[in-house]
Residue, then its C-alpha position, 0 to 999 in steps of 0.5 A: m056494781n057487780r062482782s066482776g067489776l069489783v074483782h077487776r079493780a082489786v087485782p091491780v091494787l093487790g099486785i101493788v101491795i104484793v110488790i111493796a111487801a116483796l121490796y120491804l122483805g128484800w130490803t130488810w133481809h139485805a140490811r140485816g145480813s149486811a149488819r151481821r157481816q159487819l159485826a162479825e168482821r169487827v168482832a174478828g178484827r178483820s175489818p178492812e181498816a184493821q187488816n190494813r193496819k196489821i199489814v203496815e205494822a208488819y212492814g215496819g209502820a212508818e219507820l225505816t226497817i230492814l225486813s230481811f237480809y239473807g243468803v241462799p245458799d249460805a255456803i258455796r264452792p269456788g266458782e258457784e253463785a249465791e243470791l243475796c236477798y233483802g227487803v226494806s220498808n220506808a227506805n229511799m236508798v239501799r246499797i250492799e258492801p262490798p258493792v253489788e250492782h242493781v240494788w234498790p229499795s224493795l220489799g223483797r229482792c234477790v241479787k246474784v253474787a259469786p265471792e271467791r272467798d268467805t265474804e261478809y256482806t253489809l246491807i245499808a238502808g237509808d231514808a229521806a230523814g238521813r237515818s240508816k240501818t244495817a244488817r250483815l251476813t256471810i257467804q262462805v266459800r268452801g274448798e272442793 
């Protein structure tokens, strides 16, 4: 066999070896990078599971929780409006006393009120097990 025939047979084999080597190197690089990212996330506590647990805990876990209840502004002049803002977690019922229309369980919602005098509002939230929680605030009405 002459040299030319040997070279022609070696070229396809060499190409296959190069492709296999490139695939092996690429897979190794990818696997090591992925493992480093997972380790870094676990060390930093930023795994998706840890992030989800933190979010659930911040919103009261599985318990009925009043997350917020506040007025904006907390003092108005006669004839002006204020907003009552509330947030509840794991509630299936919400009401505000004295009665305010259009309230329902929400992580964050505001409703308009126009009290004529200083008024204390009470947020009552309830869950399916019959438990309830309350929060209070006062909107002051100041003379002009």
